[in-house]
GUSEVEX-81738 format. One record per residue (C-alpha): z, y, x; residue number from 1. Coordinates in pm, 1 decimal. Each point is the difference from the previous one (the first is absolute). Layout:
BEGIN
SITE, Z, Y, X, NUM;
...
//
This chain:
BEGIN
SITE, 13371.3, 11488.3, 8620.5, 1;
SITE, -243.5, 195.3, 214.7, 2;
SITE, -234.7, -299.6, 10.9, 3;
SITE, -6.2, -17.6, -379.6, 4;
SITE, -86.8, 369.5, -27.1, 5;
SITE, -273.3, -43.6, 258.8, 6;
SITE, -143.4, -295.9, -192.1, 7;
SITE, -2.8, 203.9, -320.1, 8;
SITE, -177.8, 278.5, 184.8, 9;
SITE, -271.6, -239.2, 122.0, 10;
SITE, -46.7, -147.4, -346.8, 11;
SITE, -18.6, 346.0, -152.6, 12;
SITE, -261.1, 114.0, 253.1, 13;
SITE, -202.4, -318.1, -52.4, 14;
SITE, -8.3, 47.1, -377.5, 15;
SITE, -104.1, 365.4, 43.4, 16;
SITE, -285.2, -108.6, 226.8, 17;
SITE, -113.2, -260.8, -253.0, 18;
SITE, 4.7, 265.9, -272.8, 19;
SITE, -203.2, 229.4, 225.4, 20;
SITE, -265.7, -266.6, 61.3, 21;
SITE, -19.2, -69.5, -373.3, 22;
SITE, -64.3, 368.9, -65.7, 23;
SITE, -262.7, 10.0, 273.9, 24;
SITE, -181.5, -302.2, -144.2, 25;
SITE, -5.4, 157.7, -347.4, 26;
SITE, -120.3, 340.8, 119.2, 27;
SITE, -365.2, 61.9, -97.8, 28;
SITE, -88.0, 158.0, 336.9, 29;
SITE, 120.4, -296.7, 205.3, 30;
SITE, -303.8, -163.8, 161.5, 31;
SITE, -80.1, -355.8, -99.0, 32;
SITE, 29.7, -116.3, 361.6, 33;
SITE, 362.1, 120.3, 10.7, 34;
SITE, 78.6, -184.8, -320.8, 35;
SITE, -156.2, -311.3, 152.3, 36;
SITE, 212.3, 22.1, 316.0, 37;
SITE, 320.5, 70.5, -195.7, 38;
SITE, -76.8, -295.7, -225.4, 39;
SITE, -60.7, -218.6, 305.2, 40;
SITE, 334.0, 109.6, 149.8, 41;
SITE, 185.6, -85.8, -319.9, 42;
SITE, -183.0, -331.0, -37.9, 43;
SITE, 69.7, -96.9, 361.4, 44;
SITE, 367.6, 93.4, -27.4, 45;
SITE, 45.6, -204.7, -317.2, 46;
SITE, -226.0, -290.4, 91.6, 47;
SITE, 158.2, -325.2, 115.5, 48;
SITE, -301.7, -49.2, 229.6, 49;
SITE, 27.9, 173.6, 338.5, 50;
SITE, -213.8, 9.3, 312.0, 51;
SITE, 298.1, -138.5, 189.1, 52;
SITE, 242.7, -208.4, -211.1, 53;
SITE, 347.2, 151.4, -43.3, 54;
SITE, 176.8, -316.6, 113.1, 55;
SITE, -109.5, 69.4, 360.2, 56;
SITE, 291.4, 192.9, 150.8, 57;
SITE, -54.4, 374.3, 64.3, 58;
SITE, -381.7, -12.1, 5.3, 59;
SITE, -13.3, -115.6, -362.3, 60;
SITE, 150.4, 324.4, -126.5, 61;
SITE, -156.0, 217.4, 266.8, 62;
SITE, -344.5, -23.9, -159.5, 63;
SITE, 146.3, 132.1, -327.8, 64;
SITE, 162.6, 290.3, 184.9, 65;
SITE, -333.0, 93.9, 158.9, 66;
SITE, -265.2, -74.6, -262.9, 67;
SITE, 160.5, 159.6, -307.7, 68;
SITE, 75.9, 339.2, 162.3, 69;
SITE, -344.5, -3.9, 164.2, 70;
SITE, -172.6, -48.8, -336.4, 71;
SITE, 210.4, 279.0, -154.5, 72;
SITE, -79.5, 232.5, 290.9, 73;
SITE, -373.5, -66.9, -34.5, 74;
SITE, 22.0, 74.4, -372.8, 75;
SITE, 184.9, 328.3, 59.1, 76;
SITE, -261.1, 116.3, 253.8, 77;
SITE, -267.4, 14.5, -272.0, 78;
SITE, 213.8, 177.1, -262.3, 79;
SITE, -49.1, 377.3, -22.2, 80;
SITE, 311.8, 195.8, 106.6, 81;
SITE, 3.4, 174.8, -339.2, 82;
SITE, 52.0, -335.9, -174.3, 83;
SITE, 279.0, -100.8, 237.8, 84;
SITE, 182.2, 330.4, -53.0, 85;
SITE, -33.4, -22.4, -379.7, 86;
SITE, 125.6, -358.2, -8.3, 87;
SITE, 293.6, 72.6, 234.7, 88;
SITE, 108.3, 290.5, -220.2, 89;
SITE, -32.4, -212.2, -315.4, 90;
SITE, 193.5, -285.1, 159.8, 91;
SITE, 281.9, 232.6, 108.5, 92;
SITE, 34.3, 141.4, -350.3, 93;
SITE, 51.6, -340.5, -155.7, 94;
//
């Protein structure tokens, strides 16, 4: 039972983060470079083509666990704090 609740919590947090990144991408003050990096992160996560194929045990998924968060982090670095605060507040209201 506890595992099910924990899974729901992870799914809920993931969907909130996706909503946040959508708001950030739509915000007019978000720099183009940030939109590019967020788009690259989404494209890489959804793409069937990887740097290291997923069928290679452990290492195949490790590149996904490193590259996607790295691209998101780079995108967030360029976004003004005001935009991040606005989008977090808007995401929490919905």
